[in-house]
C-alpha positions in Angstrom: 0.0 0.0 0.0 1.5 3.3 -1.0 0.6 6.8 0.0 0.4 9.5 -2.7 -1.1 13.0 -2.2 -3.4 12.1 0.7 -4.8 8.9 -1.0 -4.0 5.2 -0.4 -3.3 3.1 -3.4 -3.1 -0.7 -3.3 -1.1 -2.4 -6.0 -1.5 -6.1 -6.7 -0.9 -8.8 -9.3 -3.9 -11.0 -9.8 -4.0 -13.3 -12.8 -0.9 -11.6 -14.1 -2.5 -8.3 -14.4 -1.6 -5.1 -12.6 -4.4 -3.2 -10.8 -4.8 -0.5 -8.1 -7.5 0.4 -5.6 -8.4 3.9 -4.5 -11.2 5.3 -2.5 -10.8 2.9 0.4 -13.4 4.9 2.5 -17.1 4.1 2.0 -20.4 4.0 3.8 -22.1 1.1 5.7 -25.6 1.7 7.2 -25.1 5.4 6.2 -21.9 5.6 8.4 -18.5 6.4 6.9 -16.2 3.5 7.4 -12.8 2.2 6.2 -13.0 -1.1 4.2 -10.2 -3.4 3.3 -11.9 -5.2 0.5 -13.7 -2.5 -1.4 -14.6 -2.5 -5.1 -12.7 -0.6 -7.6 -13.5 2.7 -9.3 -17.1 3.0 -10.2 -18.1 0.1 -7.9 -16.8 -2.6 -10.4 -15.4 -5.7 -8.8 -11.7 -6.1 -9.2 -10.3 -9.2 -11.0 -10.4 -12.2 -8.6 -12.6 -10.3 -6.1 -15.8 -11.7 -4.7 -18.3 -9.2 -3.4 -19.8 -10.2 0.0 -23.6 -9.7 0.6 -24.8 -7.0 3.0 -24.6 -7.9 6.6 -28.1 -6.6 7.6 -31.5 -6.7 5.9 -33.7 -4.0 7.4 -37.5 -3.7 6.8 -38.4 -1.1 4.3 -40.9 1.5 5.3 -42.2 4.9 4.4 -40.3 8.1 5.3 -36.6 8.9 5.3 -34.2 6.1 6.1 -32.3 6.7 9.4 -29.0 5.0 10.1 -29.2 1.7 11.9 -27.3 2.9 14.9 -30.1 5.5 15.4 -33.1 3.6 14.3 -32.3 0.5 16.4 -30.4 2.1 19.3 -30.7 0.1 22.5 -32.9 -2.5 20.8 -32.1 -6.2 21.0 -33.9 -9.5 20.3 -33.7 -11.9 23.2 -34.1 -15.7 22.7 -34.2 -18.5 25.3 -32.0 -21.5 24.1 -30.0 -24.4 25.4 -27.2 -26.7 24.2 -26.0 -30.1 25.1 -22.5 -30.5 26.5 -20.8 -33.9 26.7 -19.2 -35.0 30.0 -16.7 -37.7 29.0 -14.8 -38.0 32.4 -17.7 -38.8 34.8 -19.8 -41.9 35.1 -22.7 -40.1 36.9 -23.6 -38.1 33.8 -23.0 -38.4 30.1 -24.1 -35.0 29.0 -25.4 -31.8 30.6 -28.2 -29.5 29.5 -27.0 -25.8 29.8 -29.6 -23.1 29.4 -28.6 -19.7 28.0 -29.9 -16.5 26.4 -29.1 -15.3 22.9 -29.1 -11.5 22.4 -29.2 -10.1 18.8 -28.5 -6.4 18.6 -30.3 -4.7 15.7 -28.0 -1.7 15.4 -24.9 -3.6 14.2 -26.0 -7.3 13.8 -23.9 -8.4 16.7 -24.7 -11.4 18.8 -24.0 -12.3 22.4 -24.6 -15.6 24.2 -24.8 -15.5 28.0 -25.6 -18.2 30.6 -27.3 -17.2 33.8 -25.5 -18.0 37.0 -26.8 -21.0 38.9 -25.8 -21.4 42.6 -23.5 -24.2 43.4 -23.4 -25.4 39.8 -19.6 -25.9 39.7 -19.4 -24.4 36.2 -17.9 -21.1 35.1 -21.0 -19.3 33.9 -21.7 -15.9 32.4 -20.8 -14.8 28.8 -20.2 -17.8 26.6 -19.9 -15.8 23.3 -18.9 -12.2 23.5 -20.7 -9.6 21.5 -19.6 -9.5 17.8 -20.8 -10.5 14.4 -20.9 -14.3 14.0 -20.4 -15.9 10.6 -22.6 -18.7 9.3 -21.3 -22.2 9.4 -19.5 -23.6 6.4 -19.8 -23.5 3.4 -21.3 -19.9 4.0 -18.6 -18.7 6.3 -18.2 -15.5 4.3 -21.7 -14.4 5.4 -23.0 -13.4 8.9 -26.1 -14.1 10.9 -29.0 -11.7 10.4 -32.4 -11.4 12.1 -33.9 -13.7 9.5 -31.9 -16.7 10.7 -33.6 -16.7 14.2 -37.0 -18.2 15.0 -38.4 -20.4 17.8 -37.9 -24.2 17.4 -34.9 -23.7 15.2 -31.2 -24.4 15.7 -28.3 -22.1 15.2 -24.7 -23.0 15.1 -22.1 -20.7 16.6 -18.5 -21.9 16.1 -19.5 -25.6 15.9 -21.8 -25.6 18.9 -25.6 -26.0 18.2 -28.1 -23.9 20.2 -31.7 -24.9 20.3 -34.0 -21.9 20.5 -37.1 -22.7 22.5 -38.7 -19.3 23.2 -38.3 -15.5 23.1 -39.7 -12.5 24.8 -42.8 -10.5 23.7 -40.8 -7.7 22.1 -38.9 -10.2 19.9 -42.1 -11.9 18.8 -43.7 -8.6 17.8 -40.6 -7.5 15.9 -40.3 -10.7 14.0 -44.0 -10.6 13.0 -43.6 -7.0 11.7 -40.7 -8.0 9.4 -42.8 -10.8 8.0 -41.4 -13.8 9.9 -43.9 -16.4 11.0 -43.1 -17.1 14.6 -43.2 -20.8 15.6 -44.8 -22.0 18.9 -42.5 -22.3 21.9 -40.9 -25.6 22.8 -40.6 -27.4 26.1 -37.5 -26.6 28.2 -35.7 -29.8 29.0 -34.2 -30.3 32.5 -30.6 -31.3 33.2 -30.7 -34.9 34.5 -27.6 -34.4 36.7 -29.1 -31.2 38.3 -32.4 -33.1 38.9 -30.6 -35.9 40.6 -28.7 -33.6 42.9 -31.9 -31.8 43.9 -33.5 -35.1 44.8 -30.5 -36.1 46.9 -30.6 -32.8 48.7 -34.2 -33.2 49.6 -33.6 -36.7 50.8 -30.7 -35.6 53.0 -32.7 -32.7 54.6 -35.7 -35.0 55.3 -34.5 -37.8 57.5 -36.1 -41.2 57.3 -36.9 -41.0 61.0 -38.4 -37.6 61.7 -37.8 -36.0 65.1 -39.0 -32.9 66.9 -37.1 -29.8 65.8 -36.5 -26.9 68.2 -36.6 -23.7 66.1 -35.8 -20.6 68.3 -34.7 -18.3 65.5 -38.1 -16.9 64.9 -38.7 -16.1 68.5 -35.3 -14.4 68.7 -35.8 -12.2 65.6 -39.3 -11.2 66.7 -38.6 -10.4 70.4 -34.9 -9.4 70.4 -34.4 -6.4 72.7 -37.8 -6.7 74.4 -37.5 -7.2 78.2 -40.2 -7.3 80.8 -39.3 -5.6 84.1 -40.8 -6.4 87.5 -40.1 -5.0 91.0 -40.1 -7.9 93.5 -39.3 -8.4 97.2 -37.8 -11.3 99.1 -38.4 -11.8 102.8 -35.1 -13.4 104.0 -36.0 -15.7 106.9 -32.4 -16.0 108.0 -31.9 -12.3 108.5 -34.4 -10.3 110.5 -32.3 -7.2 110.8 -32.6 -5.6 107.4 -36.2 -6.4 106.6 -37.4 -7.3 103.0 -34.8 -7.2 100.3 -35.7 -5.4 97.1 -34.9 -6.9 93.7 -35.4 -6.2 90.0 -36.5 -9.2 87.9 -36.1 -9.0 84.1 -37.6 -11.5 81.7 -36.1 -11.7 78.2 -38.8 -12.5 75.6 -36.2 -13.5 72.9 -35.2 -16.7 74.7 -37.4 -16.9 77.9 -34.5 -16.3 80.2 -34.5 -14.5 83.6 -32.0 -12.5 85.6 -32.4 -10.8 89.0 -30.5 -7.8 90.4 -30.6 -6.6 94.0 -31.2 -3.0 95.0 -28.9 -2.4 98.0 -29.7 0.6 100.2 -27.0 2.9 101.4 -24.9 1.6 104.2 -26.6 -1.8 104.1 -23.4 -3.7 104.9 -23.8 -6.2 102.1 -21.3 -6.8 99.4 -22.2 -5.4 96.0 -22.5 -8.2 93.4 -23.4 -7.7 89.7 -26.2 -10.2 89.7 -28.4 -11.9 92.3 -29.3 -14.5 89.7 -27.4 -14.7 86.4 -29.4 -14.8 83.1 -30.7 -18.3 82.4 -34.0 -20.2 82.2 -35.5 -20.5 85.6 -37.0 -23.9 86.5 -40.2 -24.0 88.5 -39.4 -26.9 90.9 -35.8 -26.0 91.6 -33.9 -27.1 93.7 -36.0 -30.0 94.8 -36.9 -31.2 91.3 -33.4 -31.3 89.9 -32.3 -34.2 87.6 -29.0 -35.9 87.1 -26.9 -34.7 84.2 -27.9 -36.4 80.9 -31.5 -37.1 82.1 -33.0 -34.3 80.0 -31.9 -34.3 76.4 -33.3 -33.0 73.2 -33.1 -36.5 71.5 -33.4 -40.0 72.8 -31.6 -43.0 71.2 -33.0 -46.6 71.5 -30.7 -49.6 71.3 -32.7 -51.9 68.9 -30.1 -54.6 68.7 -27.6 -55.3 71.4 -24.0 -55.6 70.8 -23.0 -58.4 68.6 -19.8 -60.4 68.5 -18.1 -57.7 66.6 -19.0 -55.2 69.3 -21.5 -53.3 67.1 -24.9 -52.1 68.0 -27.8 -50.6 66.1 -29.5 -47.4 67.4 -32.5 -45.4 66.3 -34.1 -42.2 67.5 -37.1 -42.3 69.8 -39.8 -40.9 67.7 -42.6 -41.4 70.2 -40.4 -39.9 73.0 -41.3 -42.7 75.4 -39.8 -42.1 78.8 -38.6 -38.6 77.9 -38.3 -36.2 80.8 -39.4 -32.6 80.4 -38.6 -29.8 82.8 -40.9 -26.8 83.2 -39.5 -23.3 83.2 -41.1 -20.0 84.0 -42.8 -18.2 81.1 -44.2 -14.7 80.7 -47.7 -16.2 81.4 -46.5 -17.1 85.0 -45.3 -13.6 85.8 -47.8 -11.0 87.0 -48.3 -8.6 89.9 -49.0 -10.5 93.1 -47.5 -13.8 91.9 -44.9 -15.7 94.0 -42.1 -17.3 92.0 -39.5 -19.8 93.3 -36.0 -18.7 92.5 -33.9 -21.7 93.6 -35.7 -22.0 96.9 -36.3 -18.3 97.5 -39.9 -17.2 97.3 -40.1 -13.8 95.6 -43.2 -11.6 95.5 -43.8 -9.6 92.3 -45.0 -6.1 93.4 -44.9 -3.8 90.4 -43.8 -3.6 86.7 -42.8 -0.9 84.2 -45.0 0.6 81.4 -43.6 -1.7 78.6 -44.5 -4.7 80.7 -48.0 -3.4 81.2 -48.5 -2.8 77.5 -47.3 -6.3 76.7 -49.8 -8.0 79.1 -52.6 -5.8 77.8 -52.0 -6.8 74.2 -51.2 -10.5 74.7 -53.3 -11.5 77.7 -55.9 -8.7 78.1 -54.9 -7.9 81.7 -55.9 -4.4 82.8 -55.4 -4.5 86.6 -51.8 -3.5 87.5 -52.3 -2.3 91.0 -48.9 -2.3 92.8 -48.5 -4.1 96.1 -47.1 -2.0 98.9 -44.5 -3.8 100.8 -42.6 -1.0 102.4 -43.6 0.5 105.8 -44.1 4.2 105.5 -41.0 6.0 106.6 -41.2 8.1 109.7 -41.8 11.8 109.1 -38.6 13.8 108.7 -37.9 16.0 111.6 -38.7 19.6 110.9 -35.6 21.7 110.5 -35.6 24.5 113.0 -33.8 27.5 111.7 -32.5 29.8 114.5 -33.5 33.4 114.4 -31.4 36.1 112.7 -28.7 37.3 115.1 -28.1 40.7 113.5 -24.6 39.9 112.1 -24.3 40.2 108.4 -27.2 39.9 106.0 -30.1 37.5 106.6 -29.2 35.4 103.6 -25.6 34.9 104.8 -26.8 33.9 108.2 -29.3 31.5 106.7 -26.6 29.8 104.5 -24.5 29.1 107.7 -27.5 27.0 109.0 -28.0 24.9 105.8 -24.8 22.9 105.9 -21.7 22.3 108.0 -19.5 23.9 105.3 -20.6 27.4 105.0 -21.3 28.4 101.4 -21.8 31.9 100.0 -25.2 33.2 99.1 -26.3 32.1 95.6 -27.3 35.1 93.5 -29.9 35.1 90.8 -27.6 35.4 87.8 -30.5 34.7 85.4 -32.3 37.8 86.6 -29.1 39.8 86.5 -28.4 38.8 82.8 -32.0 39.3 81.7 -32.6 42.6 83.4 -29.1 44.2 83.2 -28.6 47.3 81.0 -28.5 46.3 77.3 -28.1 49.0 74.7 -30.8 51.6 75.2 -32.7 49.4 77.7 -31.6 50.6 81.1 -34.0 48.4 83.0 -34.3 51.1 85.7 -37.6 52.4 86.9 -37.5 56.0 88.1 -40.2 57.7 90.1 -40.6 61.2 91.5 -41.5 61.3 95.1 -42.1 63.6 98.1 -42.2 63.3 101.8 -45.4 62.5 103.6 -45.0 64.8 106.5 -46.5 67.9 108.2 -43.3 69.8 108.2 -43.6 72.7 105.8 -39.9 72.5 104.9 -39.9 68.8 104.2 -43.1 69.0 102.1 -41.2 70.9 99.4 -38.4 68.4 99.1 -38.3 66.4 95.9 -36.8 63.0 95.4 -36.0 60.6 92.5 -36.4 56.9 93.4 -34.6 54.5 91.1 -35.5 50.8 91.1 -32.9 48.5 89.5 -34.6 45.4 88.0 -31.4 43.4 87.8 -31.1 42.9 91.5 -34.2 44.5 93.1 -32.2 47.3 94.7 -33.3 50.9 95.3 -31.5 54.2 95.4 -32.8 57.7 96.2 -31.5 61.1 95.1 -32.7 64.4 96.3 -33.2 67.3 94.0 -31.3 70.4 95.2 -33.1 73.7 95.0 -31.4 77.0 95.4 -31.8 78.9 98.7 -33.7 76.0 100.2 -31.1 75.3 102.9 -31.0 71.6 102.1 -28.0 70.0 100.4 -29.2 67.7 97.6 -27.6 64.7 96.1 -27.5 61.1 97.3 -30.2 60.5 99.9 -30.0 56.7 100.1 -27.3 54.3 99.0 -28.3 51.6 96.6 -29.5 48.4 98.2 -32.5 46.3 99.0 -35.1 47.7 101.3 -37.2 45.7 103.7 -40.9 46.3 104.0 -41.9 47.9 107.3 -43.8 46.1 110.1 -41.5 43.0 110.1 -39.8 41.6 113.1 -36.0 42.0 112.9 -34.8 38.9 114.8 -36.8 36.0 113.3 -36.2 32.7 111.5 -38.2 33.5 108.3 -36.6 35.6 105.6 -37.8 39.2 105.4 -39.9 40.6 102.6 -38.3 43.3 100.4 -39.8 45.8 98.1 -40.4 44.5 94.6 -41.1 46.3 91.3 -44.9 45.8 91.5 -45.0 47.6 94.9 -44.0 50.9 93.2 -46.6 52.8 91.2 -47.9 56.4 91.0 -49.9 57.1 94.2 -48.1 54.4 96.2 -47.1 55.1 99.8 -43.8 53.5 100.7 -41.7 53.6 103.8 -37.9 53.4 103.3 -36.1 53.1 106.6 -38.6 55.1 108.5 -39.1 57.8 105.9 -42.6 57.8 104.3 -42.7 58.7 100.6 -45.5 59.3 98.1 -44.8 58.4 94.5 -46.2 61.2 92.4 -44.7 60.7 88.9 -42.5 58.6 86.7 -40.5 59.0 83.5 -41.6 57.8 80.1 -39.4 54.8 80.1 -41.0 53.6 83.3 -44.5 54.0 81.9 -43.6 52.1 78.7 -41.9 49.3 80.6 -44.8 48.8 83.0 -47.3 48.8 80.1 -45.2 46.4 78.1 -45.0 44.0 81.0 -48.6 44.5 82.1 -48.9 41.0 83.5 -46.3 42.0 86.2 -47.8 45.4 86.9 -51.6 45.3 87.3 -51.8 49.1 87.7 -50.6 49.4 84.0 -52.8 46.6 82.6 -55.4 48.5 80.6 -57.8 45.5 80.4 -57.8 45.1 84.2 -58.2 48.8 84.8 -61.0 49.1 82.2 -63.0 46.2 83.6 -62.6 47.6 87.1 -63.9 51.0 85.8 -66.7 49.3 83.9 -68.0 47.5 87.0 -68.1 50.8 88.9 -69.9 52.8 86.2 -72.4 50.4 84.7 -75.3 52.0 86.5 -74.2 55.6 85.8 -74.1 55.6 82.0 -76.5 58.6 81.6 -74.7 60.7 84.2 -71.3 60.0 82.5 -72.6 61.2 79.1 -74.1 64.3 80.7 -70.9 65.1 82.6 -68.7 64.7 79.5 -71.1 66.8 77.4 -70.9 69.6 80.0 -67.1 69.5 80.0 -67.0 69.5 76.1 -68.5 72.9 75.3 -66.9 73.0 71.8 -68.2 69.5 70.9 -64.8 68.2 70.0 -65.4 64.8 71.7 -62.3 65.5 73.7 -62.2 66.3 77.5 -59.3 67.6 79.4 -57.3 65.4 81.7 -58.2 67.4 84.8 -61.9 67.0 84.3 -61.4 63.3 83.4 -59.4 62.7 86.6 -61.8 64.6 88.8 -64.7 62.6 87.4 -63.0 59.2 88.0 -62.0 60.3 91.6 -65.6 61.3 92.4 -67.1 58.1 90.9 -64.5 55.6 92.3 -64.5 57.1 95.7 -60.9 56.1 96.4 -61.1 52.8 94.6 -58.8 53.9 91.8 -55.1 54.8 92.4 -53.4 57.6 90.6 -51.5 55.2 88.4 -54.7 53.5 87.2 -56.1 56.9 86.3 -53.0 57.7 84.3 -53.1 54.3 82.6 -56.6 55.2 81.3 -55.5 58.7 80.3 -52.4 57.4 78.4 -54.4 54.8 76.6 -57.3 57.0 75.4 -55.4 60.4 75.4 -54.7 62.5 72.3 -51.0 63.4 72.0 -49.5 66.4 70.1 -45.8 66.0 70.4 -44.7 67.1 66.8 -43.4 70.4 68.0 -41.6 68.9 70.9 -40.1 66.2 68.7 -38.7 68.8 66.3 -37.2 70.8 69.2 -35.6 67.6 70.5 -34.1 66.8 67.1 -32.8 70.4 66.6 -31.4 70.4 70.2 -29.5 67.1 69.5 -28.2 68.4 66.1 -27.0 71.7 67.6 -25.3 69.8 70.4 -23.2 67.8 67.9 -22.5 70.8 65.7 -21.4 72.8 68.8 -19.1 70.0 70.0 -17.4 69.8 66.6 -17.2 73.7 66.2 -19.2 73.8 63.0 -19.9 77.5 62.3 -20.2 77.7 58.5 -23.9 78.7 58.5 -23.5 81.8 56.3 -21.6 79.9 53.7 -24.2 77.1 53.8 -27.0 79.7 53.3 -25.2 81.2 50.4 -24.8 77.9 48.6 -28.5 77.2 49.1 -29.4 80.5 47.6 -27.1 80.0 44.7 -28.8 76.7 43.8 -32.3 78.3 44.3 -32.6 79.7 40.7 -36.3 80.6 41.1 -35.7 82.3 44.5 -38.6 80.7 46.1 -36.8 79.7 49.3 -37.2 75.9 48.6 -34.9 73.3 47.2 -35.4 69.5 46.5 -34.7 67.1 49.3 -31.8 65.4 47.5 -30.2 68.7 46.6 -30.2 69.9 50.2 -28.8 66.6 51.4 -26.0 66.7 48.8 -25.1 70.3 49.8 -24.9 69.4 53.5 -22.7 66.4 52.7 -20.3 68.7 50.7 -19.8 70.8 53.9 -19.0 67.7 55.9 -21.4 68.5 58.6 -20.7 66.4 61.7 -24.1 64.8 61.7 -24.8 61.1 61.0 -26.9 60.2 58.0 -30.0 59.2 60.1 -30.1 62.4 62.1 -29.5 64.6 59.0 -32.2 62.9 56.9 -34.7 63.1 59.8 -34.1 66.8 60.3 -34.4 67.5 56.6 -37.6 65.5 56.5 -39.2 67.7 59.2 -38.8 70.8 56.9 -40.0 69.0 53.8 -43.4 69.7 52.2 -45.7 67.5 50.1 -43.7 68.3 46.9 -40.4 67.0 48.4 -39.2 70.7 48.7 -37.2 71.7 51.8 -37.4 75.2 53.2 -33.7 75.7 53.5 -34.0 79.0 55.3 -35.8 77.5 58.3 -33.5 74.5 58.1 -30.3 76.6 58.5 -32.1 78.8 61.1 -32.8 75.7 63.2 -29.2 74.4 63.0 -27.5 77.8 63.8 -26.6 77.2 67.4 -24.8 80.6 67.6 -27.8 82.8 67.0 -30.8 80.6 67.6 -29.9 78.1 70.3 -32.8 75.7 71.1 -33.6 75.0 74.8 -35.7 71.9 74.7 -36.6 72.0 78.4 -38.0 75.5 78.2 -40.3 74.3 75.4 -41.4 71.3 77.5 -42.2 73.5 80.4 -44.8 75.4 78.4 -48.2 73.8 78.9 -49.7 72.5 75.7 -53.0 73.7 74.3 -54.6 70.3 75.0 -53.2 68.8 78.1 -52.2 65.1 77.4 -54.1 62.6 79.5 -50.9 60.9 80.6 -49.2 64.1 82.0 -49.6 64.5 85.8 -48.8 67.9 87.3 -48.0 67.9 91.0 -47.0 71.3 92.4 -45.5 72.3 89.1 -43.1 69.4 89.4 -41.6 68.3 86.1 -40.0 64.8 86.1 -38.0 65.4 82.9 -36.2 68.4 84.4 -35.1 66.5 87.4 -34.0 63.5 85.3 -31.9 65.9 83.1 -30.2 67.6 86.0 -29.3 64.5 88.0 -28.9 61.9 85.3 -28.0 63.3 81.9 -27.6 59.8 80.5 -31.3 59.1 81.1 -32.3 62.1 79.1 -30.1 61.1 76.2 -31.7 57.7 76.2 -35.1 59.4 76.0 -34.0 61.6 73.1 -32.7 58.6 71.2 -35.9 56.7 71.8 -37.9 59.6 70.4 -35.6 59.8 67.4 -36.1 56.1 66.7 -39.8 56.4 66.8 -39.8 59.4 64.5 -37.5 57.6 62.0 -39.7 54.5 62.0 -42.8 56.7 61.5 -41.2 58.5 58.5 -40.2 55.3 56.9 -43.7 53.9 57.3 -45.1 57.1 55.7 
């Protein structure tokens, strides 16, 4: 074969004539392939060349002809067949019938013969003929098998071995019928004589000539493995009268009907601790009196039919009738129940109780419903009451009580859970602050004002006094932080004292702290919000409880109430002032309502107008930050605003104002800046920049938020309580500036949330 300009040329000498072959590449089943024996130019056979017939004959049909590897992809014909194999080296069998399957693949006319695996056959089984094209037997060895060579009740020869086809699957039958082949009826499948003989021998070996009783415990083990019945039992030991009845635990294993017993030893019993009182085994009923000699009880009995002969041989058979067999009875689950007495190798044990699994087992299997336990223990004597000595005055009551609990004195255990849950976290101070005054007849002490702080993390109280100029009283810390006992309790007593809790403090409450009587007259906003949020702990702030209480008092005065409200509302605004509302409740309740309950109603049903106050708070907070950072470029800021205002209307878009403020690097965070700009924004998203700069100018127009809050509003809020012109917010600011900042930030968060919602 020579290569010339990309083409193979074959030169040969056949019959004395020179010839050459070109175009060795062709198509088979519409697939380009390389052929060794291809015809010459124009398809003419070369001298001495025999053209082989086509390998496949496909059924013709309408439509375009697809390649075989597409039209018949994953399609194969399956035939059941067998062949005979000679066995020349064994006398037990002369031949062997081996069943197999013939697979004919339509896509490329390949054939595969495979023999199914048979257990314990002793023959290497599996593929007999690997998948490939199989030629026909001589003298047609130049041709290959096609689908037309296969049918039921026919023989095919593969490499000298004859295969008898006896059947095929449904797909193969339908395919053969479609291509015009008449399918023969299926043939019988012959059995292998050697395999049949082995099967008969196996059955004869497994079925003895002399059948005997078989003990099959596998089923019971697989069904009840891991299931154990538990009983509480007692044994009255007659030999020992010192310790009383001995408590034991009996367990019955359903998987093999075995029993084990464990003993429950009390503390300081003096007995040795052993793993088992009775090891796991089957428990006979008549032990130990009914014991048998070893070898008496066996599973099988042999009978000597013929005695020993001269050659010392005997003939034995199994006792099928079991004559003389000895059977021993063991305890079963049917013998165990509450109240039963079982014999454990001579010890009589009484079953007193069982667990829940055991009760359920007896309900399902035996239908028992009565599981009343048996009381075998004498009731223990009552424990002597611990007498705690009275408090001696040294240290705290808790420390003194801890020294009485144990020999080794341990420190007082603090409530760390309460401390972690109620400690300061972020803006949550968890401190309730109340304004208070003295309950006294002294004209000097009447004017004294106090701030009572209750710390929820440890139930401690501290008191600060508000210092007024020219009053002659030095203000400041009035009472150190600590827990305060309620009055009227004996000092030296055994019981722990009661201390003031959070629910004891409310507006209008009268408390006594170390001999000083206080009246709580007001509280800050955080305290009101906390008590209303946790209304289940503070009944005075529970609007449902207060409303139901008011409803019960005023059910019979409905007309009078409407008349009183109509008289107070002269302008017909459906709004009444807080003073008239409070006076009416006081007159109706006749002392049944506390001041805090009245304020709870006022806060719930009141109308609030805090927009102006909120703006002043925002401006005050913004000016404070500008002042701390020495920002004084208000004239330049105003000039830039006026430059961008082409229409000279005094208003600019919101985004433009925000961009200008950012260019000046104003020391305000984004949230505060956007909130203040939003307060000067109208419906068309236009900001009055003149008022905005005027509000931020802390040099010329400083905002005093407390002066604004001192001014009485037009409509007095229902939740505001005025006692001798006492303002709680002023006191909180002067004595605890951090609390005021917390309130400002809370207001700011509420305003931001409201603006986002809008």
